[in-house]
Biopython code that builds the backbone (N, CA, C, O; Angstrom):
import numpy as np
from Bio.PDB.StructureBuilder import StructureBuilder

atoms = [
    (1, "MET", "N", (-6.702, 14.592, -2.957)),
    (1, "MET", "CA", (-7.206, 15.943, -2.757)),
    (1, "MET", "C", (-6.849, 16.399, -1.346)),
    (1, "MET", "O", (-6.823, 15.597, -0.413)),
    (2, "ALA", "N", (-6.578, 17.676, -1.201)),
    (2, "ALA", "CA", (-6.218, 18.224, 0.100)),
    (2, "ALA", "C", (-7.426, 18.280, 1.024)),
    (2, "ALA", "O", (-8.565, 18.448, 0.588)),
    (3, "SER", "N", (-7.142, 18.134, 2.317)),
    (3, "SER", "CA", (-8.225, 18.174, 3.289)),
    (3, "SER", "C", (-8.678, 19.626, 3.508)),
    (3, "SER", "O", (-7.957, 20.564, 3.166)),
    (4, "ASP", "N", (-9.853, 19.797, 4.069)),
    (4, "ASP", "CA", (-10.367, 21.126, 4.369)),
    (4, "ASP", "C", (-9.408, 21.895, 5.258)),
    (4, "ASP", "O", (-9.189, 23.088, 5.045)),
    (5, "SER", "N", (-8.838, 21.235, 6.245)),
    (5, "SER", "CA", (-7.950, 21.914, 7.173)),
    (5, "SER", "C", (-6.676, 22.398, 6.472)),
    (5, "SER", "O", (-6.152, 23.450, 6.836)),
    (6, "SER", "N", (-6.171, 21.676, 5.495)),
    (6, "SER", "CA", (-5.019, 22.111, 4.744)),
    (6, "SER", "C", (-5.314, 23.363, 3.904)),
    (6, "SER", "O", (-4.516, 24.297, 3.822)),
    (7, "ILE", "N", (-6.476, 23.330, 3.298)),
    (7, "ILE", "CA", (-6.898, 24.494, 2.471)),
    (7, "ILE", "C", (-7.152, 25.715, 3.351)),
    (7, "ILE", "O", (-6.800, 26.837, 2.990)),
    (8, "ILE", "N", (-7.757, 25.486, 4.491)),
    (8, "ILE", "CA", (-8.022, 26.611, 5.441)),
    (8, "ILE", "C", (-6.680, 27.220, 5.879)),
    (8, "ILE", "O", (-6.560, 28.441, 5.979)),
    (9, "LYS", "N", (-5.695, 26.394, 6.133)),
    (9, "LYS", "CA", (-4.351, 26.885, 6.560)),
    (9, "LYS", "C", (-3.747, 27.759, 5.461)),
    (9, "LYS", "O", (-3.130, 28.783, 5.759)),
    (10, "ILE", "N", (-3.911, 27.378, 4.224)),
    (10, "ILE", "CA", (-3.384, 28.165, 3.111)),
    (10, "ILE", "C", (-4.088, 29.505, 3.023)),
    (10, "ILE", "O", (-3.437, 30.546, 2.931)),
    (11, "PHE", "N", (-5.418, 29.490, 3.051)),
    (11, "PHE", "CA", (-6.203, 30.703, 2.970)),
    (11, "PHE", "C", (-5.974, 31.617, 4.174)),
    (11, "PHE", "O", (-6.057, 32.838, 4.043)),
    (12, "ALA", "N", (-5.692, 31.056, 5.317)),
    (12, "ALA", "CA", (-5.461, 31.803, 6.541)),
    (12, "ALA", "C", (-4.317, 32.818, 6.400)),
    (12, "ALA", "O", (-4.284, 33.841, 7.083)),
    (13, "LYS", "N", (-3.406, 32.512, 5.517)),
    (13, "LYS", "CA", (-2.261, 33.456, 5.272)),
    (13, "LYS", "C", (-2.745, 34.739, 4.614)),
    (13, "LYS", "O", (-2.069, 35.763, 4.717)),
    (14, "PHE", "N", (-3.893, 34.719, 3.940)),
    (14, "PHE", "CA", (-4.324, 35.858, 3.181)),
    (14, "PHE", "C", (-5.540, 36.595, 3.743)),
    (14, "PHE", "O", (-5.986, 37.604, 3.198)),
    (15, "ILE", "N", (-6.063, 36.057, 4.855)),
    (15, "ILE", "CA", (-7.251, 36.703, 5.474)),
    (15, "ILE", "C", (-6.962, 37.106, 6.912)),
    (15, "ILE", "O", (-5.944, 36.734, 7.496)),
    (16, "ASP", "N", (-7.874, 37.864, 7.449)),
    (16, "ASP", "CA", (-7.788, 38.353, 8.868)),
    (16, "ASP", "C", (-7.696, 37.121, 9.767)),
    (16, "ASP", "O", (-8.495, 36.193, 9.641)),
    (17, "GLN", "N", (-6.728, 37.117, 10.664)),
    (17, "GLN", "CA", (-6.459, 35.957, 11.520)),
    (17, "GLN", "C", (-7.640, 35.666, 12.506)),
    (17, "GLN", "O", (-7.873, 34.519, 12.884)),
    (18, "LYS", "N", (-8.351, 36.711, 12.895)),
    (18, "LYS", "CA", (-9.505, 36.477, 13.791)),
    (18, "LYS", "C", (-10.569, 35.662, 13.072)),
    (18, "LYS", "O", (-11.196, 34.784, 13.665)),
    (19, "VAL", "N", (-10.772, 35.958, 11.783)),
    (19, "VAL", "CA", (-11.730, 35.192, 10.986)),
    (19, "VAL", "C", (-11.209, 33.797, 10.716)),
    (19, "VAL", "O", (-11.950, 32.820, 10.826)),
    (20, "ALA", "N", (-9.899, 33.694, 10.354)),
    (20, "ALA", "CA", (-9.323, 32.397, 10.001)),
    (20, "ALA", "C", (-9.461, 31.395, 11.090)),
    (20, "ALA", "O", (-9.710, 30.224, 10.805)),
    (21, "LYS", "N", (-9.309, 31.799, 12.365)),
    (21, "LYS", "CA", (-9.385, 30.877, 13.495)),
    (21, "LYS", "C", (-10.799, 30.262, 13.656)),
    (21, "LYS", "O", (-10.945, 29.190, 14.243)),
    (22, "LYS", "N", (-11.810, 30.934, 13.144)),
    (22, "LYS", "CA", (-13.189, 30.465, 13.269)),
    (22, "LYS", "C", (-13.598, 29.541, 12.157)),
    (22, "LYS", "O", (-14.618, 28.860, 12.274)),
    (23, "LEU", "N", (-12.839, 29.489, 11.074)),
    (23, "LEU", "CA", (-13.249, 28.685, 9.894)),
    (23, "LEU", "C", (-13.163, 27.202, 10.147)),
    (23, "LEU", "O", (-12.212, 26.705, 10.750)),
    (24, "LYS", "N", (-14.167, 26.509, 9.677)),
    (24, "LYS", "CA", (-14.186, 25.056, 9.839)),
    (24, "LYS", "C", (-14.351, 24.321, 8.470)),
    (24, "LYS", "O", (-14.119, 23.115, 8.391)),
    (25, "SER", "N", (-14.742, 25.035, 7.424)),
    (25, "SER", "CA", (-14.916, 24.386, 6.135)),
    (25, "SER", "C", (-14.573, 25.322, 4.982)),
    (25, "SER", "O", (-14.480, 26.539, 5.143)),
    (26, "ILE", "N", (-14.389, 24.715, 3.824)),
    (26, "ILE", "CA", (-14.093, 25.506, 2.608)),
    (26, "ILE", "C", (-15.279, 26.374, 2.262)),
    (26, "ILE", "O", (-15.104, 27.501, 1.799)),
    (27, "ASP", "N", (-16.484, 25.874, 2.474)),
    (27, "ASP", "CA", (-17.663, 26.669, 2.145)),
    (27, "ASP", "C", (-17.740, 27.956, 2.951)),
    (27, "ASP", "O", (-18.225, 28.981, 2.471)),
    (28, "GLU", "N", (-17.253, 27.885, 4.182)),
    (28, "GLU", "CA", (-17.222, 29.136, 4.981)),
    (28, "GLU", "C", (-16.273, 30.156, 4.382)),
    (28, "GLU", "O", (-16.543, 31.357, 4.417)),
    (29, "ILE", "N", (-15.148, 29.678, 3.825)),
    (29, "ILE", "CA", (-14.219, 30.600, 3.159)),
    (29, "ILE", "C", (-14.859, 31.214, 1.947)),
    (29, "ILE", "O", (-14.741, 32.421, 1.737)),
    (30, "LEU", "N", (-15.539, 30.418, 1.135)),
    (30, "LEU", "CA", (-16.154, 30.923, -0.082)),
    (30, "LEU", "C", (-17.240, 31.943, 0.174)),
    (30, "LEU", "O", (-17.496, 32.802, -0.668)),
    (31, "ASP", "N", (-17.891, 31.858, 1.344)),
    (31, "ASP", "CA", (-18.965, 32.777, 1.704)),
    (31, "ASP", "C", (-18.441, 34.111, 2.271)),
    (31, "ASP", "O", (-19.203, 35.065, 2.431)),
    (32, "LEU", "N", (-17.168, 34.163, 2.564)),
    (32, "LEU", "CA", (-16.593, 35.414, 3.142)),
    (32, "LEU", "C", (-16.618, 36.563, 2.137)),
    (32, "LEU", "O", (-16.439, 36.354, 0.937)),
    (33, "PRO", "N", (-16.839, 37.771, 2.636)),
    (33, "PRO", "CA", (-16.735, 38.930, 1.733)),
    (33, "PRO", "C", (-15.313, 39.129, 1.236)),
    (33, "PRO", "O", (-14.343, 38.742, 1.888)),
    (34, "ILE", "N", (-15.219, 39.742, 0.067)),
    (34, "ILE", "CA", (-13.913, 40.032, -0.542)),
    (34, "ILE", "C", (-13.034, 40.850, 0.430)),
    (34, "ILE", "O", (-11.813, 40.688, 0.451)),
    (35, "SER", "N", (-13.651, 41.706, 1.212)),
    (35, "SER", "CA", (-12.880, 42.581, 2.134)),
    (35, "SER", "C", (-12.152, 41.761, 3.231)),
    (35, "SER", "O", (-11.316, 42.304, 3.953)),
    (36, "THR", "N", (-12.462, 40.498, 3.346)),
    (36, "THR", "CA", (-11.793, 39.670, 4.357)),
    (36, "THR", "C", (-10.290, 39.460, 3.972)),
    (36, "THR", "O", (-9.448, 39.256, 4.847)),
    (37, "TYR", "N", (-9.989, 39.514, 2.704)),
    (37, "TYR", "CA", (-8.588, 39.441, 2.288)),
    (37, "TYR", "C", (-7.814, 40.596, 2.908)),
    (37, "TYR", "O", (-8.317, 41.717, 2.974)),
    (38, "LYS", "N", (-6.587, 40.327, 3.366)),
    (38, "LYS", "CA", (-5.747, 41.339, 3.989)),
    (38, "LYS", "C", (-5.417, 42.452, 2.954)),
    (38, "LYS", "O", (-5.272, 43.615, 3.330)),
    (39, "PHE", "N", (-5.307, 42.114, 1.727)),
    (39, "PHE", "CA", (-4.861, 43.054, 0.676)),
    (39, "PHE", "C", (-6.003, 43.808, 0.015)),
    (39, "PHE", "O", (-5.764, 44.560, -0.930)),
    (40, "VAL", "N", (-7.243, 43.632, 0.478)),
    (40, "VAL", "CA", (-8.417, 44.337, -0.079)),
    (40, "VAL", "C", (-9.031, 45.161, 1.028)),
    (40, "VAL", "O", (-9.542, 44.630, 2.014)),
    (41, "ASP", "N", (-8.972, 46.481, 0.849)),
    (41, "ASP", "CA", (-9.663, 47.349, 1.845)),
    (41, "ASP", "C", (-11.119, 47.509, 1.491)),
    (41, "ASP", "O", (-11.586, 46.996, 0.474)),
    (42, "GLU", "N", (-11.822, 48.213, 2.325)),
    (42, "GLU", "CA", (-13.260, 48.393, 2.160)),
    (42, "GLU", "C", (-13.595, 49.156, 0.874)),
    (42, "GLU", "O", (-14.574, 48.832, 0.202)),
    (43, "LYS", "N", (-12.815, 50.133, 0.539)),
    (43, "LYS", "CA", (-13.009, 50.906, -0.677)),
    (43, "LYS", "C", (-12.907, 50.024, -1.909)),
    (43, "LYS", "O", (-13.792, 50.031, -2.764)),
    (44, "LEU", "N", (-11.827, 49.268, -1.993)),
    (44, "LEU", "CA", (-11.618, 48.382, -3.125)),
    (44, "LEU", "C", (-12.702, 47.311, -3.158)),
    (44, "LEU", "O", (-13.182, 46.950, -4.233)),
    (45, "SER", "N", (-13.081, 46.815, -2.025)),
    (45, "SER", "CA", (-14.132, 45.811, -1.954)),
    (45, "SER", "C", (-15.458, 46.340, -2.521)),
    (45, "SER", "O", (-16.149, 45.647, -3.268)),
    (46, "ASN", "N", (-15.792, 47.565, -2.153)),
    (46, "ASN", "CA", (-17.000, 48.194, -2.714)),
    (46, "ASN", "C", (-16.918, 48.379, -4.199)),
    (46, "ASN", "O", (-17.899, 48.141, -4.904)),
    (47, "GLU", "N", (-15.751, 48.806, -4.710)),
    (47, "GLU", "CA", (-15.571, 48.987, -6.152)),
    (47, "GLU", "C", (-15.684, 47.649, -6.904)),
    (47, "GLU", "O", (-16.292, 47.587, -7.973)),
    (48, "LEU", "N", (-15.110, 46.604, -6.352)),
    (48, "LEU", "CA", (-15.231, 45.279, -6.989)),
    (48, "LEU", "C", (-16.629, 44.779, -7.016)),
    (48, "LEU", "O", (-17.061, 44.151, -7.983)),
    (49, "GLU", "N", (-17.363, 45.058, -5.934)),
    (49, "GLU", "CA", (-18.764, 44.623, -5.922)),
    (49, "GLU", "C", (-19.627, 45.386, -6.914)),
    (49, "GLU", "O", (-20.441, 44.811, -7.638)),
    (50, "GLU", "N", (-19.421, 46.721, -6.925)),
    (50, "GLU", "CA", (-20.218, 47.567, -7.859)),
    (50, "GLU", "C", (-19.909, 47.332, -9.311)),
    (50, "GLU", "O", (-20.818, 47.255, -10.138)),
    (51, "ASN", "N", (-18.592, 47.215, -9.647)),
    (51, "ASN", "CA", (-18.211, 47.135, -11.048)),
    (51, "ASN", "C", (-18.192, 45.708, -11.588)),
    (51, "ASN", "O", (-18.457, 45.497, -12.771)),
    (52, "PHE", "N", (-17.892, 44.748, -10.762)),
    (52, "PHE", "CA", (-17.743, 43.378, -11.249)),
    (52, "PHE", "C", (-18.630, 42.355, -10.569)),
    (52, "PHE", "O", (-18.505, 41.158, -10.827)),
    (53, "ASN", "N", (-19.530, 42.812, -9.699)),
    (53, "ASN", "CA", (-20.453, 41.977, -8.977)),
    (53, "ASN", "C", (-19.718, 40.868, -8.185)),
    (53, "ASN", "O", (-20.190, 39.734, -8.101)),
    (54, "LEU", "N", (-18.567, 41.223, -7.616)),
    (54, "LEU", "CA", (-17.845, 40.278, -6.771)),
    (54, "LEU", "C", (-18.306, 40.500, -5.353)),
    (54, "LEU", "O", (-17.874, 41.454, -4.704)),
    (55, "THR", "N", (-19.177, 39.637, -4.855)),
    (55, "THR", "CA", (-19.769, 39.826, -3.559)),
    (55, "THR", "C", (-19.055, 39.030, -2.474)),
    (55, "THR", "O", (-19.107, 39.384, -1.296)),
    (56, "ASN", "N", (-18.381, 37.939, -2.886)),
    (56, "ASN", "CA", (-17.650, 37.113, -1.908)),
    (56, "ASN", "C", (-16.521, 36.354, -2.570)),
    (56, "ASN", "O", (-16.379, 36.374, -3.793)),
    (57, "ILE", "N", (-15.724, 35.687, -1.764)),
    (57, "ILE", "CA", (-14.575, 34.981, -2.265)),
    (57, "ILE", "C", (-14.968, 33.883, -3.249)),
    (57, "ILE", "O", (-14.247, 33.631, -4.214)),
    (58, "GLY", "N", (-16.096, 33.233, -3.016)),
    (58, "GLY", "CA", (-16.552, 32.177, -3.915)),
    (58, "GLY", "C", (-16.831, 32.669, -5.331)),
    (58, "GLY", "O", (-16.502, 31.991, -6.304)),
    (59, "VAL", "N", (-17.428, 33.831, -5.443)),
    (59, "VAL", "CA", (-17.691, 34.457, -6.761)),
    (59, "VAL", "C", (-16.381, 34.757, -7.437)),
    (59, "VAL", "O", (-16.222, 34.481, -8.626)),
    (60, "ALA", "N", (-15.433, 35.317, -6.704)),
    (60, "ALA", "CA", (-14.120, 35.654, -7.240)),
    (60, "ALA", "C", (-13.374, 34.409, -7.694)),
    (60, "ALA", "O", (-12.664, 34.435, -8.699)),
    (61, "ALA", "N", (-13.538, 33.313, -6.947)),
    (61, "ALA", "CA", (-12.828, 32.051, -7.301)),
    (61, "ALA", "C", (-13.290, 31.495, -8.621)),
    (61, "ALA", "O", (-12.551, 30.737, -9.249)),
    (62, "LYS", "N", (-14.453, 31.828, -9.062)),
    (62, "LYS", "CA", (-15.009, 31.322, -10.314)),
    (62, "LYS", "C", (-14.571, 32.091, -11.530)),
    (62, "LYS", "O", (-14.772, 31.628, -12.653)),
    (63, "LEU", "N", (-13.973, 33.264, -11.342)),
    (63, "LEU", "CA", (-13.647, 34.115, -12.438)),
    (63, "LEU", "C", (-12.818, 33.437, -13.572)),
    (63, "LEU", "O", (-13.138, 33.587, -14.751)),
    (64, "ASN", "N", (-11.810, 32.731, -13.212)),
    (64, "ASN", "CA", (-10.955, 32.112, -14.205)),
    (64, "ASN", "C", (-11.588, 30.900, -14.859)),
    (64, "ASN", "O", (-11.154, 30.473, -15.929)),
    (65, "LYS", "N", (-12.580, 30.358, -14.245)),
    (65, "LYS", "CA", (-13.221, 29.127, -14.752)),
    (65, "LYS", "C", (-14.329, 29.466, -15.767)),
    (65, "LYS", "O", (-14.593, 28.671, -16.669)),
    (66, "GLU", "N", (-14.974, 30.623, -15.634)),
    (66, "GLU", "CA", (-16.061, 31.002, -16.511)),
    (66, "GLU", "C", (-15.482, 31.578, -17.790)),
    (66, "GLU", "O", (-14.481, 32.295, -17.790)),
    (67, "LYS", "N", (-16.157, 31.234, -18.879)),
    (67, "LYS", "CA", (-15.724, 31.738, -20.192)),
    (67, "LYS", "C", (-16.848, 32.427, -20.892)),
    (67, "LYS", "O", (-16.673, 32.915, -22.008)),
]
sb = StructureBuilder()
sb.init_structure("model")
sb.init_model(0)
sb.init_chain("A")
sb.init_seg("    ")
for serial, (resi, resn, name, xyz) in enumerate(atoms, 1):
    if name == "N":
        sb.init_residue(resn, " ", resi, " ")
    sb.init_atom(name, np.array(xyz, "f"), 0.0, 1.0, " ", f" {name:<3s}", serial, name[0])
structure = sb.get_structure()
């Protein structure tokens, strides 16, 4: 299994670099709001939260696993 630092490096490509530098664990990534992604602006983040109850990256990560 990949180490936390390897996973953080991968996620760092998709999130704000200021936030990425402060991350120390996978759990910290999962707790980040959806708007932390570079490709999700505040408006889209609000729509995702209101319509799909996506409050953070951890909730979004579970979408494909739940049936």
